[in-house]
C-alpha positions as CSV (number, residue, x, y, z in Angstrom):
1,M,0.0,0.0,-0.1
2,R,1.3,3.4,-0.9
3,V,0.9,6.3,1.4
4,D,0.5,9.9,-0.1
5,K,2.9,11.9,2.2
6,S,1.7,15.2,1.1
7,S,-1.7,14.7,2.7
8,A,-0.3,12.7,5.8
9,M,-1.0,14.4,9.1
10,V,1.8,15.0,11.8
11,V,0.7,13.6,15.2
12,P,2.7,15.2,17.9
13,M,4.2,12.9,20.5
14,P,2.7,13.1,24.0
15,E,5.1,15.1,26.4
16,G,7.6,12.7,28.0
17,A,7.2,10.0,25.4
18,D,11.0,10.2,24.5
19,E,11.8,9.7,28.1
20,E,9.4,6.7,28.5
21,A,10.8,5.0,25.4
22,T,14.4,5.6,26.7
23,R,13.3,4.1,30.2
24,L,11.7,1.2,28.5
25,E,14.9,0.6,26.3
26,D,17.2,0.9,29.4
27,Q,15.0,-1.6,31.3
28,A,14.9,-4.1,28.4
29,R,18.8,-3.7,28.2
30,L,19.1,-4.3,32.0
31,D,16.7,-7.3,31.7
32,G,18.9,-8.7,29.1
33,V,22.1,-8.3,31.2
34,R,20.5,-9.9,34.2
35,L,19.3,-12.8,32.1
36,A,22.6,-13.4,30.7
37,A,24.2,-13.0,34.0
38,R,21.9,-15.8,35.5
39,T,22.6,-18.1,32.7
40,L,26.3,-17.6,32.8
41,E,26.5,-17.8,36.6
42,H,24.5,-21.3,36.4
43,H,26.8,-22.7,33.7
44,L,30.1,-21.2,35.2
45,T,29.3,-22.5,38.8
46,N,28.6,-25.9,37.2
47,H,31.8,-26.1,35.3
48,L,33.9,-24.7,38.3
49,T,32.5,-27.0,40.9
50,L,35.0,-29.7,40.0
51,T,37.9,-27.2,39.9
52,V,36.9,-25.9,43.3
53,G,36.4,-29.4,44.8
54,Y,39.9,-30.6,43.6
55,A,41.6,-27.4,44.6
56,E,40.3,-27.6,48.2
57,L,41.4,-31.1,48.4
58,I,45.0,-30.3,47.3
59,A,45.2,-27.2,49.3
60,E,44.4,-29.0,52.6
61,D,46.4,-32.3,51.9
62,P,49.2,-32.2,54.4
63,E,51.2,-34.8,52.5
64,L,51.7,-32.5,49.5
65,P,54.5,-29.9,49.3
66,E,53.6,-26.4,50.6
67,R,54.2,-25.0,47.2
68,L,51.6,-27.1,45.5
69,R,49.1,-26.5,48.2
70,E,49.7,-22.7,47.8
71,M,49.0,-23.0,44.2
72,A,45.9,-24.9,44.7
73,R,44.7,-22.1,47.2
74,Q,45.4,-19.6,44.4
75,V,43.4,-21.7,41.8
76,L,40.5,-21.9,44.4
77,E,40.6,-18.3,45.0
78,S,40.4,-17.4,41.4
79,A,37.7,-19.8,40.7
80,Q,35.5,-18.3,43.5
81,A,36.3,-14.9,42.1
82,A,35.1,-15.7,38.6
83,V,31.8,-16.9,40.1
84,E,31.5,-13.9,42.2
85,S,32.2,-11.5,39.2
86,V,29.2,-13.0,37.4
87,R,27.0,-12.8,40.6
88,R,27.8,-9.1,40.6
89,M,26.3,-8.8,37.2
90,R,23.1,-10.0,38.6
91,Q,23.1,-7.1,41.0
92,V,23.6,-4.5,38.3
93,D,21.0,-1.8,38.5
94,T,22.3,0.6,35.7
95,V,23.9,-0.5,32.5
96,I,27.1,1.5,32.2
97,L,29.4,0.7,29.3
98,I,33.2,1.1,29.5
99,D,35.4,1.1,26.5
100,Q,38.8,-0.5,27.4
101,G,40.0,-0.8,23.9
102,I,39.7,-4.5,23.6
103,P,38.3,-6.5,20.5
104,G,34.5,-7.0,20.6
105,G,33.6,-3.7,22.0
106,P,32.7,-2.3,25.3
107,L,32.2,-4.0,28.7
108,I,29.7,-3.5,31.4
109,E,31.0,-1.6,34.5
110,L,30.7,-3.9,37.5
111,G,32.4,-1.5,40.0
112,P,35.9,-1.1,41.0
113,R,38.2,-4.0,40.2
114,R,39.1,-4.6,43.7
115,E,35.4,-5.5,44.5
116,W,35.2,-8.3,41.9
């Protein structure tokens, strides 16, 4: 169907419509981030369960050299930090993108690095 634009009527948008559209887009983006975070947390936790379990066993085994037990503690700490980083994504209340100049584009700000 063809529309004759010369006779088309311009309908003004209600006041605040742009703000409402922006708010809805932001909410949809936030919902998408939280869905991705829940999914990733579930899968990551499942994959890291074995790593965490073995790292705990190795770190606590008195028959192993201290150097090996210390490395196991570092593995354990790193695995737990990875899961915690994804959990933090579930708590994001505003999507703030940061460009760190890495391939693939910007990242979502999760707060100061020392917190994750």
